[in-house]
N, C-alpha and C positions, 0 to 999 in steps of 0.2 A: 950331460945332465938333461933330463926331459923338462919341457915347459909344462907347468901345472895349469896353464890357462885353458879355459873351455874354448874349443874351436868355434862353437856357435856364438859365444860371447865375443870372441875376437873378430868374427866376420861382421857383427852388427854393432859393435861398441860405439861407432860414430853416429849411428842413426837411431839408437834407442837411449832414452833418458831413464836411468835407473834410480829409483827412489830407495834410500836406505838410511840406516842410522849407524853411528860409530860402532855400536855393539854387534850389529849384523855383518859388518864388512870384515871384522877380524875373524880369521878362521879359528875354529875350535877343534881340538884333537878328539876324535871319536874312537872309542875302543869297543863299542858294542852297537850293533845295528839289528833291530828286530823288524822283520818284514811280515806283514799280514795282509789278508784280502778281506775287505769289508763286504757287507751284504750288497752294497751298491756296485760291486765289482771294481771298485777303486783300490789301489794298493796304498797301504799306510806304512811309512818308514818311521821308526822310532829310533833316534840316535842318542846315545848316552856315553858317559865317560865313567869308567870304574875308578873311584877314588880310594878304594880299599876293599877288604873282603865283605864288608857289610854296608858299603856306601856307594851309591851310584848317583851321578848328577845328570839329569835330563838336559840334553842340548836342545833338541827340537823334535817335533812330530810333523811330518809332511804327508799329505795325501796327494797322490798322482793317479791319473787314469791309466788304463792298461796300455794304451799306445805309447804314452810317455815312459812307462815302466819298460817296455820293449826297447825304446830308444836308449834308456839308461843302461840296460843290459848289454846292448850292442856297443855302446861307448866304453863300458867297463871291460868287455871282452877284448876290444881293440887295444885299449890301454894296457891290459895285462899281457896280451900277446906281444906287444911291442917292447915291453920292459925286459 
């Protein structure tokens, strides 16, 4: 079974203090991701969960710059190729 931990977080977990809330630390199951490019050239990720044919719960919206988007793509490609 594959480890679901982020390699970046694993390497730095002892040196970085992470501020969070109980709601943020619990993973949410995402069934829909919408990816868009803003005028600022940042990437916006909208994550949601389909609760039924006419009901969608928004999980979160995240904006990342293009460099981080490329890093996310590379990490996902690696993860998919290893599975």
